[in-house]
ZADREN-652998 format. One record per atom (N, C-alpha, C, O): residue number from 1; atom name; x, y, z. Coordinates in pm, 1 decimal. Layout:
<rogus>
{NUM "CA" {X Y Z}}
...
</rogus>
This chain:
<rogus>
{1 "N" {84.8 1648.9 -6550.9}}
{1 "CA" {180.8 1644.7 -6440.7}}
{1 "C" {219.0 1502.3 -6401.2}}
{1 "O" {270.2 1476.8 -6292.1}}
{2 "N" {193.0 1413.2 -6491.5}}
{2 "CA" {230.6 1272.2 -6465.9}}
{2 "C" {378.6 1255.2 -6482.8}}
{2 "O" {439.3 1317.0 -6570.2}}
{3 "N" {437.4 1171.8 -6399.9}}
{3 "CA" {577.2 1138.4 -6420.7}}
{3 "C" {585.8 1011.1 -6499.8}}
{3 "O" {492.7 930.7 -6503.7}}
{4 "N" {696.6 995.1 -6561.1}}
{4 "CA" {711.4 867.7 -6630.0}}
{4 "C" {752.5 759.7 -6532.7}}
{4 "O" {771.9 786.4 -6414.1}}
{5 "N" {765.7 639.6 -6581.2}}
{5 "CA" {799.3 527.2 -6494.5}}
{5 "C" {927.4 547.6 -6413.8}}
{5 "O" {938.2 501.1 -6300.4}}
{6 "N" {1023.1 616.6 -6472.4}}
{6 "CA" {1148.9 644.2 -6405.9}}
{6 "C" {1131.0 727.2 -6282.0}}
{6 "O" {1197.5 702.3 -6181.5}}
{7 "N" {1042.9 825.4 -6285.7}}
{7 "CA" {1011.9 909.8 -6169.4}}
{7 "C" {948.3 831.3 -6058.3}}
{7 "O" {981.0 847.7 -5940.8}}
{8 "N" {854.4 743.5 -6098.5}}
{8 "CA" {786.0 661.1 -5999.3}}
{8 "C" {888.7 567.6 -5931.2}}
{8 "O" {884.6 545.2 -5810.3}}
{9 "N" {977.2 516.4 -6010.7}}
{9 "CA" {1077.5 425.3 -5952.5}}
{9 "C" {1170.4 496.4 -5855.0}}
{9 "O" {1205.7 443.0 -5749.9}}
{10 "N" {1209.9 620.9 -5893.4}}
{10 "CA" {1293.0 700.6 -5803.6}}
{10 "C" {1217.4 730.2 -5674.2}}
{10 "O" {1273.4 714.4 -5565.7}}
{11 "N" {1097.1 771.0 -5683.0}}
{11 "CA" {1014.2 798.4 -5562.6}}
{11 "C" {997.7 673.9 -5476.7}}
{11 "O" {1004.4 678.8 -5353.9}}
{12 "N" {975.7 560.8 -5546.2}}
{12 "CA" {959.6 434.1 -5470.7}}
{12 "C" {1095.5 397.7 -5401.9}}
{12 "O" {1097.8 352.5 -5287.4}}
{13 "N" {1203.7 418.3 -5472.7}}
{13 "CA" {1334.6 386.7 -5412.9}}
{13 "C" {1362.8 477.9 -5290.4}}
{13 "O" {1413.1 431.0 -5188.3}}
{14 "N" {1330.0 607.8 -5302.0}}
{14 "CA" {1351.5 701.5 -5189.0}}
{14 "C" {1264.3 661.0 -5071.3}}
{14 "O" {1307.5 664.7 -4956.1}}
{15 "N" {1145.1 623.5 -5100.5}}
{15 "CA" {1052.2 576.1 -4994.4}}
{15 "C" {1107.4 449.3 -4923.9}}
{15 "O" {1103.4 437.8 -4801.4}}
{16 "N" {1157.2 358.0 -5003.4}}
{16 "CA" {1215.8 235.6 -4946.1}}
{16 "C" {1337.2 272.1 -4862.3}}
{16 "O" {1355.2 216.7 -4753.9}}
{17 "N" {1420.8 363.6 -4909.3}}
{17 "CA" {1535.4 410.7 -4829.6}}
{17 "C" {1495.5 466.5 -4698.2}}
{17 "O" {1556.0 435.4 -4595.6}}
{18 "N" {1389.6 552.6 -4699.0}}
{18 "CA" {1344.0 617.6 -4571.6}}
{18 "C" {1290.5 509.0 -4481.6}}
{18 "O" {1317.9 511.9 -4361.6}}
{19 "N" {1214.6 411.7 -4533.8}}
{19 "CA" {1161.1 303.8 -4451.5}}
{19 "C" {1278.1 225.5 -4388.3}}
{19 "O" {1274.6 196.8 -4268.7}}
{20 "N" {1380.5 191.1 -4466.5}}
{20 "CA" {1497.0 120.3 -4412.5}}
{20 "C" {1566.6 204.0 -4303.0}}
{20 "O" {1606.7 149.6 -4200.1}}
{21 "N" {1580.6 334.6 -4324.8}}
{21 "CA" {1650.8 417.7 -4229.4}}
{21 "C" {1569.2 419.3 -4095.2}}
{21 "O" {1625.6 407.0 -3986.5}}
{22 "N" {1438.7 434.3 -4108.0}}
{22 "CA" {1353.3 436.3 -3987.9}}
{22 "C" {1363.0 299.2 -3915.8}}
{22 "O" {1376.3 293.5 -3793.6}}
{23 "N" {1356.0 192.1 -3992.1}}
{23 "CA" {1363.3 59.0 -3934.7}}
{23 "C" {1496.0 38.6 -3861.3}}
{23 "O" {1499.4 -19.7 -3753.0}}
{24 "N" {1605.6 87.4 -3921.5}}
{24 "CA" {1734.2 79.0 -3855.4}}
{24 "C" {1739.4 160.4 -3723.0}}
{24 "O" {1793.3 115.1 -3622.1}}
{25 "N" {1683.0 278.4 -3728.2}}
{25 "CA" {1681.6 363.4 -3607.6}}
{25 "C" {1598.1 296.8 -3499.9}}
{25 "O" {1639.4 292.7 -3384.0}}
{26 "N" {1481.5 244.6 -3535.4}}
{26 "CA" {1396.2 173.9 -3434.8}}
{26 "C" {1469.3 52.4 -3384.0}}
{26 "O" {1470.8 27.0 -3263.5}}
{27 "N" {1530.5 -24.2 -3474.2}}
{27 "CA" {1608.3 -144.1 -3434.5}}
{27 "C" {1717.9 -110.5 -3343.2}}
{27 "O" {1739.4 -180.9 -3244.5}}
{28 "N" {1791.5 -2.7 -3371.6}}
{28 "CA" {1899.8 39.6 -3283.5}}
{28 "C" {1850.7 75.7 -3145.0}}
{28 "O" {1912.2 39.9 -3044.5}}
{29 "N" {1736.8 148.7 -3140.5}}
{29 "CA" {1678.6 189.8 -3009.7}}
{29 "C" {1635.4 67.5 -2931.8}}
{29 "O" {1656.6 60.7 -2810.7}}
{30 "N" {1576.2 -27.9 -2997.9}}
{30 "CA" {1529.0 -146.6 -2927.8}}
{30 "C" {1650.8 -229.4 -2880.1}}
{30 "O" {1649.2 -287.1 -2771.3}}
{31 "N" {1752.7 -233.5 -2961.7}}
{31 "CA" {1872.2 -308.6 -2921.8}}
{31 "C" {1937.0 -238.6 -2802.1}}
{31 "O" {1980.1 -305.3 -2708.1}}
{32 "N" {1944.1 -110.1 -2804.2}}
{32 "CA" {2005.3 -33.8 -2690.0}}
{32 "C" {1924.1 -61.6 -2561.7}}
{32 "O" {1981.0 -88.1 -2455.8}}
{33 "N" {1790.0 -55.1 -2573.4}}
{33 "CA" {1704.0 -75.5 -2457.5}}
{33 "C" {1726.6 -216.3 -2402.7}}
{33 "O" {1743.4 -233.8 -2282.0}}
{34 "N" {1727.1 -315.8 -2489.7}}
{34 "CA" {1751.1 -452.5 -2444.1}}
{34 "C" {1886.0 -471.1 -2379.4}}
{34 "O" {1899.3 -540.3 -2278.5}}
{35 "N" {1986.2 -408.4 -2438.4}}
{35 "CA" {2122.0 -421.3 -2383.6}}
{35 "C" {2127.1 -361.0 -2239.9}}
{35 "O" {2184.2 -420.5 -2148.5}}
{36 "N" {2065.8 -241.5 -2223.5}}
{36 "CA" {2064.5 -176.4 -2088.8}}
{36 "C" {1984.8 -258.2 -1991.4}}
{36 "O" {2024.0 -271.2 -1875.4}}
{37 "N" {1874.3 -313.8 -2034.8}}
{37 "CA" {1786.9 -396.9 -1951.2}}
{37 "C" {1863.2 -523.5 -1902.1}}
{37 "O" {1857.9 -560.9 -1785.0}}
{38 "N" {1931.9 -584.7 -1995.8}}
{38 "CA" {2011.0 -702.2 -1959.3}}
{38 "C" {2123.6 -669.2 -1860.9}}
{38 "O" {2151.9 -743.8 -1767.1}}
{39 "N" {2186.5 -553.8 -1886.7}}
{39 "CA" {2295.8 -511.2 -1796.0}}
{39 "C" {2240.8 -488.1 -1654.6}}
{39 "O" {2305.4 -523.1 -1555.8}}
{40 "N" {2122.1 -429.5 -1645.9}}
{40 "CA" {2060.5 -410.8 -1514.2}}
{40 "C" {2028.7 -540.2 -1447.3}}
{40 "O" {2056.5 -559.5 -1328.9}}
{41 "N" {1971.0 -628.1 -1522.4}}
{41 "CA" {1931.3 -763.7 -1469.9}}
{41 "C" {2057.8 -840.1 -1429.8}}
{41 "O" {2056.1 -912.1 -1330.0}}
{42 "N" {2165.0 -826.7 -1503.4}}
{42 "CA" {2290.3 -896.0 -1465.8}}
{42 "C" {2349.3 -838.5 -1334.9}}
{42 "O" {2416.5 -909.5 -1260.0}}
{43 "N" {2322.9 -709.1 -1308.9}}
{43 "CA" {2380.8 -649.1 -1190.0}}
{43 "C" {2306.5 -692.3 -1062.1}}
{43 "O" {2360.0 -678.1 -952.1}}
{44 "N" {2190.7 -742.0 -1075.2}}
{44 "CA" {2113.2 -789.2 -959.6}}
{44 "C" {2159.3 -931.5 -919.4}}
{44 "O" {2160.6 -1023.8 -1000.9}}
{45 "N" {2195.3 -944.3 -795.7}}
{45 "CA" {2243.1 -1075.6 -747.7}}
{45 "C" {2139.9 -1147.7 -673.2}}
{45 "O" {2035.9 -1091.2 -639.5}}
{46 "N" {2165.7 -1277.2 -644.7}}
{46 "CA" {2066.9 -1353.2 -564.8}}
{46 "C" {2053.0 -1296.3 -424.2}}
{46 "O" {1945.0 -1298.4 -365.3}}
{47 "N" {2165.9 -1244.5 -370.7}}
{47 "CA" {2157.1 -1187.1 -236.3}}
{47 "C" {2070.3 -1060.7 -235.1}}
{47 "O" {2001.0 -1033.8 -137.0}}
{48 "N" {2074.2 -982.5 -345.8}}
{48 "CA" {1986.6 -868.5 -351.4}}
{48 "C" {1838.0 -910.9 -346.6}}
{48 "O" {1754.8 -852.2 -277.4}}
{49 "N" {1811.7 -1014.6 -423.4}}
{49 "CA" {1670.5 -1062.4 -426.5}}
{49 "C" {1633.0 -1119.0 -289.9}}
{49 "O" {1521.9 -1096.5 -242.1}}
{50 "N" {1722.3 -1190.4 -228.3}}
{50 "CA" {1691.0 -1250.6 -94.3}}
{50 "C" {1671.1 -1137.8 7.9}}
{50 "O" {1580.4 -1144.2 90.8}}
{51 "N" {1757.1 -1033.6 1.5}}
{51 "CA" {1744.1 -925.4 91.7}}
{51 "C" {1610.6 -853.2 72.6}}
{51 "O" {1544.5 -815.9 169.6}}
{52 "N" {1572.6 -834.1 -52.3}}
{52 "CA" {1444.0 -766.2 -84.3}}
{52 "C" {1329.3 -848.9 -28.6}}
{52 "O" {1238.0 -792.9 32.2}}
{53 "N" {1330.9 -982.0 -47.7}}
{53 "CA" {1227.5 -1069.1 6.8}}
{53 "C" {1222.7 -1063.6 154.5}}
{53 "O" {1114.1 -1061.6 212.6}}
{54 "N" {1342.0 -1061.1 221.9}}
{54 "CA" {1348.2 -1053.2 367.4}}
{54 "C" {1283.9 -923.6 417.6}}
{54 "O" {1208.2 -923.6 514.7}}
{55 "N" {1316.2 -811.9 348.6}}
{55 "CA" {1257.0 -685.0 384.9}}
{55 "C" {1103.2 -687.0 374.1}}
{55 "O" {1032.3 -637.1 461.5}}
{56 "N" {1055.6 -745.0 266.3}}
{56 "CA" {911.6 -758.2 244.4}}
{56 "C" {848.0 -843.0 358.2}}
{56 "O" {741.5 -809.3 409.7}}
{57 "N" {915.7 -952.7 395.3}}
{57 "CA" {865.2 -1037.0 505.4}}
{57 "C" {860.7 -958.7 636.8}}
{57 "O" {764.4 -969.1 712.8}}
{58 "N" {965.8 -880.2 662.5}}
{58 "CA" {972.1 -800.8 783.2}}
{58 "C" {859.9 -696.5 784.9}}
{58 "O" {795.8 -674.6 887.8}}
{59 "N" {837.9 -634.7 673.5}}
{59 "CA" {727.2 -535.5 664.9}}
{59 "C" {594.5 -602.3 688.1}}
{59 "O" {508.7 -547.6 757.4}}
{60 "N" {575.9 -719.7 631.5}}
{60 "CA" {448.0 -785.6 649.9}}
{60 "C" {425.4 -830.2 792.9}}
{60 "O" {313.5 -823.0 843.5}}
{61 "N" {533.7 -877.3 859.9}}
{61 "CA" {522.7 -913.1 1003.4}}
{61 "C" {490.3 -791.3 1086.6}}
{61 "O" {412.7 -798.9 1181.9}}
{62 "N" {551.1 -676.2 1049.8}}
{62 "CA" {522.5 -549.6 1122.6}}
{62 "C" {373.0 -509.0 1106.5}}
{62 "O" {308.0 -459.9 1198.8}}
{63 "N" {324.8 -532.6 985.2}}
{63 "CA" {182.9 -498.0 965.1}}
{63 "C" {92.1 -588.1 1046.3}}
{63 "O" {-8.9 -544.0 1101.0}}
{64 "N" {129.4 -714.7 1053.3}}
{64 "CA" {46.6 -809.9 1133.0}}
{64 "C" {54.2 -765.4 1280.6}}
{64 "O" {-48.1 -762.5 1349.0}}
{65 "N" {171.0 -731.9 1328.6}}
{65 "CA" {181.9 -686.6 1471.6}}
{65 "C" {105.7 -562.4 1495.0}}
{65 "O" {38.0 -548.5 1596.8}}
{66 "N" {115.3 -467.0 1399.2}}
{66 "CA" {38.6 -340.8 1418.2}}
{66 "C" {-108.9 -365.9 1416.7}}
{66 "O" {-183.1 -304.0 1492.9}}
{67 "N" {-153.9 -456.5 1330.8}}
{67 "CA" {-295.5 -491.2 1317.0}}
{67 "C" {-347.7 -550.1 1445.3}}
{67 "O" {-455.2 -512.3 1491.9}}
{68 "N" {-269.5 -646.7 1506.0}}
{68 "CA" {-314.1 -704.0 1630.4}}
{68 "C" {-314.7 -604.5 1747.2}}
{68 "O" {-401.4 -611.0 1834.4}}
{69 "N" {-218.6 -513.5 1748.2}}
{69 "CA" {-221.9 -404.8 1847.9}}
{69 "C" {-341.9 -315.5 1834.4}}
{69 "O" {-404.9 -277.1 1933.0}}
{70 "N" {-373.4 -282.1 1708.4}}
{70 "CA" {-495.3 -201.1 1686.0}}
{70 "C" {-618.5 -274.4 1723.1}}
{70 "O" {-710.8 -212.0 1775.5}}
{71 "N" {-628.3 -405.6 1699.6}}
{71 "CA" {-741.6 -482.6 1741.8}}
{71 "C" {-755.3 -481.8 1891.6}}
{71 "O" {-865.9 -468.5 1944.0}}
{72 "N" {-644.3 -495.9 1961.7}}
{72 "CA" {-644.6 -494.4 2107.1}}
{72 "C" {-691.7 -359.0 2158.0}}
{72 "O" {-772.9 -351.5 2250.3}}
{73 "N" {-639.2 -249.1 2096.0}}
{73 "CA" {-682.6 -117.1 2137.6}}
{73 "C" {-831.8 -95.7 2110.1}}
{73 "O" {-900.9 -33.7 2190.9}}
{74 "N" {-881.4 -145.6 1998.5}}
{74 "CA" {-1024.9 -132.6 1967.1}}
{74 "C" {-1106.4 -208.8 2069.5}}
{74 "O" {-1211.3 -160.8 2112.5}}
{75 "N" {-1060.4 -327.1 2109.9}}
{75 "CA" {-1133.9 -405.3 2209.8}}
{75 "C" {-1139.0 -332.2 2342.6}}
{75 "O" {-1244.0 -325.3 2406.5}}
{76 "N" {-1024.4 -277.0 2384.4}}
{76 "CA" {-1016.3 -203.3 2508.8}}
{76 "C" {-1105.2 -77.3 2502.3}}
{76 "O" {-1174.5 -44.4 2598.5}}
{77 "N" {-1102.1 -10.1 2391.4}}
{77 "CA" {-1188.2 108.3 2371.9}}
{77 "C" {-1331.6 72.8 2379.8}}
{77 "O" {-1410.8 146.1 2439.2}}
{78 "N" {-1369.4 -42.0 2319.4}}
{78 "CA" {-1511.5 -86.6 2326.6}}
{78 "C" {-1554.7 -116.7 2472.2}}
{78 "O" {-1666.0 -86.2 2514.9}}
{79 "N" {-1461.2 -177.2 2544.1}}
{79 "CA" {-1491.3 -210.4 2685.5}}
{79 "C" {-1507.0 -77.6 2764.5}}
{79 "O" {-1602.7 -60.3 2840.1}}
{80 "N" {-1413.4 12.7 2745.4}}
{80 "CA" {-1423.4 143.9 2815.7}}
{80 "C" {-1552.4 218.5 2777.5}}
{80 "O" {-1616.9 279.9 2862.4}}
{81 "N" {-1587.1 212.4 2654.2}}
{81 "CA" {-1707.1 278.3 2605.3}}
{81 "C" {-1830.0 218.1 2675.5}}
{81 "O" {-1921.6 289.3 2716.8}}
{82 "N" {-1828.4 85.3 2687.2}}
{82 "CA" {-1941.4 19.4 2756.0}}
{82 "C" {-1946.6 60.2 2903.0}}
{82 "O" {-2055.4 80.0 2957.0}}
{83 "N" {-1831.2 73.1 2969.0}}
{83 "CA" {-1829.2 116.3 3107.5}}
{83 "C" {-1876.6 259.9 3121.1}}
{83 "O" {-1951.2 291.3 3213.9}}
{84 "N" {-1836.5 344.5 3034.1}}
{84 "CA" {-1880.4 485.4 3038.4}}
{84 "C" {-2029.6 493.5 3016.4}}
{84 "O" {-2098.4 572.4 3081.1}}
{85 "N" {-2077.7 415.8 2929.4}}
{85 "CA" {-2225.0 420.4 2901.8}}
{85 "C" {-2299.3 372.7 3030.2}}
{85 "O" {-2403.1 426.1 3069.3}}
{86 "N" {-2237.9 267.4 3093.3}}
{86 "CA" {-2302.2 220.0 3215.6}}
{86 "C" {-2299.8 325.2 3326.8}}
{86 "O" {-2396.7 341.2 3401.0}}
{87 "N" {-2186.8 396.7 3336.7}}
{87 "CA" {-2176.3 503.2 3433.6}}
{87 "C" {-2273.7 619.8 3399.4}}
{87 "O" {-2333.4 680.8 3488.2}}
{88 "N" {-2286.4 646.7 3274.4}}
{88 "CA" {-2380.8 752.0 3233.0}}
{88 "C" {-2523.7 716.1 3275.0}}
{88 "O" {-2598.3 799.3 3326.6}}
{89 "N" {-2558.5 591.1 3251.4}}
{89 "CA" {-2694.8 550.7 3289.0}}
{89 "C" {-2708.2 554.3 3440.4}}
{89 "O" {-2815.4 589.3 3489.9}}
{90 "N" {-2602.7 519.4 3518.0}}
{90 "CA" {-2612.9 529.4 3664.7}}
{90 "C" {-2624.6 672.5 3706.4}}
{90 "O" {-2700.9 700.5 3798.9}}
{91 "N" {-2554.3 766.6 3645.2}}
{91 "CA" {-2565.5 907.7 3679.1}}
{91 "C" {-2707.5 960.4 3647.4}}
{91 "O" {-2766.2 1037.8 3723.0}}
{92 "N" {-2758.8 914.9 3532.7}}
{92 "CA" {-2897.4 950.3 3498.8}}
{92 "C" {-2994.7 901.7 3603.6}}
{92 "O" {-3087.4 971.7 3644.4}}
{93 "N" {-2969.9 779.0 3645.5}}
{93 "CA" {-3053.2 719.5 3751.0}}
{93 "C" {-3048.0 799.4 3878.5}}
{93 "O" {-3150.4 825.9 3941.5}}
{94 "N" {-2926.9 837.6 3916.2}}
{94 "CA" {-2904.4 920.7 4033.0}}
{94 "C" {-2981.1 1052.8 4024.7}}
{94 "O" {-3045.9 1096.4 4119.9}}
{95 "N" {-2971.3 1112.3 3911.0}}
{95 "CA" {-3039.3 1240.7 3890.2}}
{95 "C" {-3187.1 1224.4 3902.6}}
{95 "O" {-3254.6 1312.8 3955.3}}
{96 "N" {-3238.3 1117.7 3857.2}}
{96 "CA" {-3383.1 1100.9 3860.9}}
{96 "C" {-3430.5 1053.8 3995.2}}
{96 "O" {-3550.8 1037.9 4015.9}}
{97 "N" {-3339.5 1030.9 4087.2}}
{97 "CA" {-3376.8 995.1 4221.0}}
{97 "C" {-3396.1 846.7 4245.6}}
{97 "O" {-3447.7 807.3 4350.2}}
{98 "N" {-3354.8 763.0 4149.5}}
{98 "CA" {-3362.9 620.8 4168.0}}
{98 "C" {-3251.4 570.7 4261.6}}
{98 "O" {-3146.3 633.6 4274.3}}
{99 "N" {-3276.5 458.5 4325.4}}
{99 "CA" {-3172.5 394.3 4405.3}}
{99 "C" {-3068.6 331.5 4313.9}}
{99 "O" {-3102.2 259.3 4220.0}}
{100 "N" {-2942.5 359.8 4342.3}}
{100 "CA" {-2833.7 300.1 4268.7}}
{100 "C" {-2740.5 229.0 4361.4}}
{100 "O" {-2713.1 275.7 4471.9}}
{101 "N" {-2693.5 120.7 4318.6}}
{101 "CA" {-2599.0 46.1 4404.6}}
{101 "C" {-2468.9 118.2 4403.6}}
{101 "O" {-2396.9 114.7 4303.7}}
{102 "N" {-2435.8 183.8 4512.1}}
{102 "CA" {-2313.6 268.2 4521.7}}
{102 "C" {-2189.8 178.1 4521.1}}
{102 "O" {-2086.3 219.6 4468.8}}
{103 "N" {-2195.5 61.3 4574.9}}
{103 "CA" {-2083.8 -35.9 4568.9}}
{103 "C" {-2047.6 -63.9 4423.3}}
{103 "O" {-1930.2 -66.3 4386.4}}
{104 "N" {-2149.8 -85.0 4342.1}}
{104 "CA" {-2127.8 -119.6 4199.5}}
{104 "C" {-2062.7 -0.4 4127.8}}
{104 "O" {-1974.3 -18.5 4044.0}}
{105 "N" {-2106.0 118.9 4160.6}}
{105 "CA" {-2045.9 239.5 4104.7}}
{105 "C" {-1901.3 253.1 4143.6}}
{105 "O" {-1817.6 282.9 4058.4}}
{106 "N" {-1868.8 232.2 4270.1}}
{106 "CA" {-1733.2 241.3 4316.2}}
{106 "C" {-1646.0 137.5 4250.2}}
{106 "O" {-1531.3 165.2 4215.2}}
{107 "N" {-1700.1 16.3 4232.6}}
{107 "CA" {-1625.9 -89.4 4162.7}}
{107 "C" {-1594.9 -50.4 4018.5}}
{107 "O" {-1483.4 -74.2 3972.2}}
{108 "N" {-1686.1 6.5 3949.0}}
{108 "CA" {-1663.6 48.8 3809.8}}
{108 "C" {-1559.1 159.6 3802.7}}
{108 "O" {-1473.7 158.6 3714.0}}
{109 "N" {-1565.0 253.7 3894.1}}
{109 "CA" {-1463.0 360.2 3895.2}}
{109 "C" {-1325.7 303.8 3922.8}}
{109 "O" {-1227.5 342.5 3859.6}}
{110 "N" {-1319.1 208.6 4021.1}}
{110 "CA" {-1193.7 144.0 4050.7}}
{110 "C" {-1137.3 69.9 3931.1}}
{110 "O" {-1017.7 76.5 3902.5}}
{111 "N" {-1227.5 -2.4 3860.2}}
{111 "CA" {-1184.8 -77.6 3737.9}}
{111 "C" {-1127.9 24.0 3632.1}}
{111 "O" {-1022.4 0.2 3573.2}}
{112 "N" {-1197.8 132.2 3611.2}}
{112 "CA" {-1154.6 232.6 3512.5}}
{112 "C" {-1021.2 290.8 3554.0}}
{112 "O" {-933.2 307.4 3469.5}}
{113 "N" {-1003.1 322.2 3680.5}}
{113 "CA" {-879.6 378.5 3727.0}}
{113 "C" {-762.8 279.4 3714.8}}
{113 "O" {-652.6 320.1 3678.1}}
{114 "N" {-783.9 153.6 3744.1}}
{114 "CA" {-679.0 51.8 3731.9}}
{114 "C" {-642.2 33.2 3589.4}}
{114 "O" {-524.9 7.8 3562.1}}
{115 "N" {-736.2 44.1 3491.3}}
{115 "CA" {-700.7 32.5 3348.6}}
{115 "C" {-621.6 152.1 3301.7}}
{115 "O" {-536.3 141.9 3213.5}}
{116 "N" {-651.0 265.3 3361.9}}
{116 "CA" {-581.3 389.0 3325.6}}
{116 "C" {-435.4 384.1 3368.6}}
{116 "O" {-349.3 444.6 3304.7}}
{117 "N" {-408.5 313.7 3474.4}}
{117 "CA" {-267.5 301.0 3521.4}}
{117 "C" {-198.9 201.3 3434.8}}
{117 "O" {-80.6 173.6 3454.4}}
</rogus>
């Protein structure tokens, strides 16, 4: 079932034709992709890029503002938590019959109410 040299040459020529056809298809696809990419890049203007950068800067500034607001809220919450713990210990002391400075309790309540407003 061996072919003579002529058959091998024909098979080799067909194989080369297929390889060329595939290479042309791949080359065409790459060329089309590059053409479309360049068209897209050409459509972007300097003002588009500047506008995009400005929006990024605005978003970043907003994040910084939000972060500082959250930090302030966390600080206030920590202070309120400390006050509540202090009041809790004063209530515990009252329950156990210990003397508690009523003026200090009233001052804490006034401070909490003023923060609430």
